[in-house]
N, C-alpha and C positions, 0 to 999 in steps of 0.2 A: 625651508629647504636651503641647505648650504651646498655650494659647489666650490671646487678648488679655485684658488685665485688665478692661476694661468687660464683656466677655462673661462672664468668670469671676465677677465681682462680681454680675452680674445673674441668674445661674442659679438661686439659691435663690428669688428673687422670681418667676421664670418657673415654677418648680415649684409655688409657692404659688398663683399665678394659675391655672395649669392644674388644680390641685386644687380650687380654689373653683369653677371652671367645671364640673369633673366632678361635684361635689356638686350644683350647680344643675341640670345636665342630668339627673342621677338623680332629682331631685325632679319634673321635668316628664315624664319617660318613664314611662308607665303600664304598657305592655305591651311586651315580656315582663318580668315582675318580676325574673327572673334578671339581665337586662341592667341594669336600674335598680340592683339591689343591687351588681352588679360595678362599675358606674360610680361609685356612691357610695363604696364601699370603696376603690377605686383613687384617687378624689379625696381622701379622708381621708388615705390613705397619702402622697400627694404633698404635701399641706399639712404633714403631720407631718415629712416628710423635709426640706422647705424650711426649716421652722422650726428643726429640729435643726441643719442646716448653718449657718444664720445664727448661732445661739447658740454653736456650737462655734468658728466663726471669730472671733466677738467675744471669747470666753474665751481663745483661743490668742493673739490679738493683745494682750490685756490682760496675760496672763502674760509674753509676750515683752517688753512695755514695763516690767513690774515688775522683771524680772531683767536685761534687757539695757539698759534705759534708752532704748529706741527702739521703733519699730514692727517687730514680728516679721515682717510681710509684706514690709517693705522694710528689710533689714538695713543697719546703718550701716557703711560701707566704710572709715571713718577709723580709724586706730589709736588706741586709748584708752591712757592711761597705766597701766602695770602689766598690760596684757593680753598682753604678749609679742610683739605685732605690731611689726615694724620693728626689733626688737632682735637683735643677733648673739650 
């Protein structure tokens, strides 16, 4: 399944925003306590997941640049000298 790049890049921020919202809602929900606890934990997990995804993407792209000399998310389509591309 392919999604557009702006949506793909915005998903971690959406997770973080929903998580912060969940934590805020859990703070203001007094009764029942189980609902407040569940909402707070779910919000924390969403913030954590969004942060992990952002950091893993950053590290993946940095590693790709270090080894390939370009952005790993957008591979260079040109043949590089010594890469074997375009040689018979």
